[in-house]
C-alpha positions, -999 to 999 in steps of 0.1 A, spaced: 20 -93 -60 6 -101 -94 6 -138 -86 -13 -130 -53 -38 -110 -72 -43 -137 -98 -55 -160 -71 -88 -140 -70 -94 -143 -108 -119 -155 -117 -139 -138 -89 -134 -161 -59 -143 -155 -23 -129 -185 -6 -92 -185 -15 -60 -172 1 -66 -143 25 -104 -145 20 -104 -180 33 -97 -167 68 -121 -137 64 -153 -156 59 -171 -139 88 -166 -105 71 -173 -120 36 -207 -134 48 -218 -107 74 -204 -74 60 -220 -69 26 -196 -42 15 -164 -61 26 -160 -83 -5 -164 -56 -31 -141 -33 -12 -116 -60 -7 -115 -66 -45 -113 -29 -52 -82 -28 -29 -65 -59 -44 -71 -51 -80 -63 -14 -78 -32 -19 -57 -15 -37 -86 -19 -6 -108 -5 15 -80 27 -6 -78 31 -6 -115 25 31 -119 47 39 -89 77 20 -102 78 43 -132 79 75 -112 114 73 -98 133 66 -131 155 96 -139 154 86 -175 116 86 -177 113 118 -156 138 137 -178 133 122 -212 96 112 -212 78 138 -191 44 129 -206 48 93 -196 58 104 -161 28 126 -158 4 99 -172 15 73 -148 17 98 -120 -20 107 -125 -29 70 -126 -10 66 -93 -28 96 -77 -62 86 -89 -60 50 -79 -44 57 -45 -68 85 -35 -100 70 -49 -96 33 -47 -66 17 -30 -61 38 2 -98 43 11 -105 6 6 -74 -2 27 -87 20 55 -121 3 54 -104 -32 55 -83 -19 85 -114 -17 106 -119 -54 100 -83 -65 104 -76 -96 124 -62 -92 158 -65 -66 185 -72 -29 183 -36 -19 176 -34 -42 146 -65 -24 132 -50 9 141 -18 1 121 -37 -5 89 -60 25 94 -30 48 100 -12 33 70 -41 42 48 -45 77 63 -8 85 59 -9 71 24 -37 95 15 -20 124 32 14 120 16 -1 114 -18 -23 145 -15 7 166 -3 27 154 -33 -1 164 -56 -3 199 -40 35 203 -42 37 196 -79 7 219 -85 28 246 -67 58 236 -88 78 225 -58 95 196 -74 118 187 -45 89 185 -20 68 167 -46 95 140 -50 99 137 -12 62 132 -6 60 107 -35 89 88 -19 69 86 13 37 77 -5 54 49 -25 71 36 6 37 30 20 25 15 -12 53 -10 -10 40 -21 23 20 -47 4 53 -63 -5 73 -58 27 44 -71 48 46 -104 31 84 -105 32 84 -99 70 58 -127 74 82 -151 57 112 -139 78 93 -141 111 79 -175 105 112 -190 92 135 -173 118 113 -173 149 86 -198 141 60 -172 154 23 -182 157 1 -170 128 -18 -144 149 14 -131 166 30 -128 132 0 -108 118 1 -84 148 38 -77 142 38 -75 104 9 -50 106 35 -25 118 66 -39 102 50 -38 68 51 0 66 71 17 94 105 5 83 96 15 47 88 50 59 120 52 80 140 43 49 122 69 28 130 95 55 166 85 56 169 88 18 152 122 19 173 135 47 205 120 34 203 142 4 202 173 26 
C-alpha cells in the first residue's frame, strides 16, 4: 500500500488509478483533493490499525494503544471514510459498484463510531469486536487489490468486470471473517 501511495508523490494527477479517472480529475474540482486525502490518510489508518490488535501493546503499553487508537479514529472518521464515500459516488461501473463503495464507507464510519462509544462506556469486549469490524473494512484496500490479481490471473476477466466484482469482494469477505472470529470466541 505504501508503494501504491508513493506513486502519487510528488503530487501527480495522471498516474496509476488517476490515469483512468481523468474525467473526474478535470470536471469535478473537488475530486482530486479528496482523492489525495483518501490515499494519504488511509496509509496512516493501516499503520495505526495494525498496532491495535497486539496483545503485548494492549497490555504492556496502554498509552501507545490509546495514542494509535485515537489516530485511527480521527483519520477514519474525518478523512479516510468520508473521502471514500465521496469517491464511491464517482466509482467506475454501474450503480451497484458505486453502492458497494458507498456502503463500505458508511459501515466503516458506523463500526468505528460504535467502537469509540463502546470504549467510552468501558465495554472492552464490544469495543474490540467493533474495532475488528472496522479494521476488516480498512483492510479492503489490500484485499481489493489481491482479488484483482486473483481474478485476472485465474479467470482472465475483463478490467471493468473485474472492477465490478472486486468492489464487493474487497470488503464483504473481510467482514465475514471478522464476524466469524468474533462469534467463534462466543
